[in-house]
C-alpha positions as a printed NumPy array, in Angstrom:
array([[-37.875,   5.07 ,  49.633],
       [-39.881,   1.543,  49.907],
       [-38.105,  -1.938,  49.243],
       [-40.328,  -2.501,  46.443],
       [-39.238,   1.283,  44.837],
       [-35.432,  -0.045,  45.77 ],
       [-36.119,  -3.561,  43.657],
       [-37.836,  -1.217,  41.163],
       [-34.988,   1.121,  40.695],
       [-32.445,  -1.543,  40.698],
       [-34.29 ,  -3.673,  37.72 ],
       [-34.802,   0.014,  36.034],
       [-30.756,   0.284,  36.272],
       [-30.247,  -3.211,  35.244],
       [-32.201,  -2.827,  31.711],
       [-30.321,   0.213,  31.282],
       [-26.908,  -1.27 ,  31.554],
       [-28.31 ,  -4.687,  29.5  ],
       [-29.056,  -1.897,  26.768],
       [-25.539,  -0.086,  27.133],
       [-23.801,  -3.507,  27.278],
       [-25.896,  -4.614,  23.776],
       [-25.261,  -1.16 ,  22.335],
       [-21.491,  -1.857,  23.291],
       [-21.34 ,  -5.335,  21.698],
       [-22.858,  -4.595,  18.267],
       [-20.193,  -1.578,  18.269],
       [-17.332,  -3.993,  18.936],
       [-19.08 ,  -6.223,  16.263],
       [-18.686,  -3.216,  13.891],
       [-15.309,  -2.41 ,  14.934],
       [-14.688,  -5.954,  14.424],
       [-15.734,  -6.127,  11.44 ],
       [-14.122,  -3.386,   9.733],
       [-11.033,  -4.524,  11.226],
       [-10.886,  -7.62 ,   9.574],
       [-11.116,  -5.487,   6.432],
       [ -8.477,  -3.277,   6.742],
       [ -5.959,  -6.221,   8.101],
       [ -7.09 ,  -8.603,   4.816],
       [ -6.198,  -4.9  ,   2.906],
       [ -2.989,  -4.559,   4.886],
       [ -2.224,  -8.371,   4.036],
       [ -2.515,  -7.867,   0.439],
       [ -0.81 ,  -4.728,   0.093],
       [  2.119,  -6.91 ,   2.407],
       [  2.142,  -9.552,  -0.585],
       [  1.83 ,  -7.043,  -2.838],
       [  4.912,  -5.269,  -2.2  ],
       [  6.756,  -8.781,  -0.709],
       [  5.838,  -9.637,  -4.541],
       [  7.19 ,  -6.745,  -6.695],
       [ 10.15 ,  -6.618,  -4.521],
       [ 11.26 , -10.336,  -5.486],
       [ 10.155,  -9.692,  -9.07 ],
       [ 12.476,  -6.089,  -9.188],
       [ 15.115,  -8.655,  -7.522],
       [ 14.784, -10.944, -10.629],
       [ 15.25 ,  -8.125, -13.142],
       [ 18.109,  -6.908, -11.262],
       [ 19.476, -10.481, -11.302],
       [ 18.891, -11.242, -15.114],
       [ 19.984,  -7.321, -16.249],
       [ 23.868,  -7.695, -16.539],
       [ 22.828, -11.319, -18.859],
       [ 21.34 ,  -8.771, -21.699],
       [ 23.598,  -7.442, -23.633],
       [ 22.655,  -3.755, -24.557],
       [ 22.26 ,  -2.726, -28.368],
       [ 26.13 ,  -2.183, -30.144],
       [ 27.016,   1.107, -30.416],
       [ 29.486,   1.667, -33.641],
       [ 32.732,   3.006, -33.199],
       [ 34.028,   5.652, -34.909],
       [ 37.119,   7.693, -34.464],
       [ 34.271,  10.653, -35.558],
       [ 31.931,   9.616, -33.244],
       [ 32.731,  11.833, -30.261],
       [ 33.425,  14.679, -32.542],
       [ 29.787,  14.188, -33.602],
       [ 28.705,  14.255, -30.387],
       [ 30.691,  17.354, -29.255],
       [ 28.599,  19.281, -32.375],
       [ 25.081,  18.02 , -31.444],
       [ 25.56 ,  19.604, -27.631],
       [ 27.505,  22.562, -29.19 ],
       [ 24.452,  23.163, -31.103],
       [ 22.132,  21.945, -28.302],
       [ 19.939,  19.799, -30.941],
       [ 20.235,  16.554, -32.357],
       [ 21.708,  16.499, -36.152],
       [ 20.088,  15.627, -39.041],
       [ 21.884,  13.711, -41.484],
       [ 21.545,  14.811, -45.107]])
């Protein structure tokens, strides 16, 4: 192999490596863009989870302060529930 052939081969190899480096840089740019998109989506999920947890905590704190509906106090109420349970269907008033 002559010196000129050696330099030609070195130049050829340099061109091949430069092409591979350019392709890898393009891949890195694409992967970086995809990573940024996923990290943005992940941040939105984190914020949504944090907001939902915060709202749920507020609702739990407010729940005891809200009185429930008042149920009638009648001595026959347990009997009516027992009959309804026995019949396994709701009772109808007449």
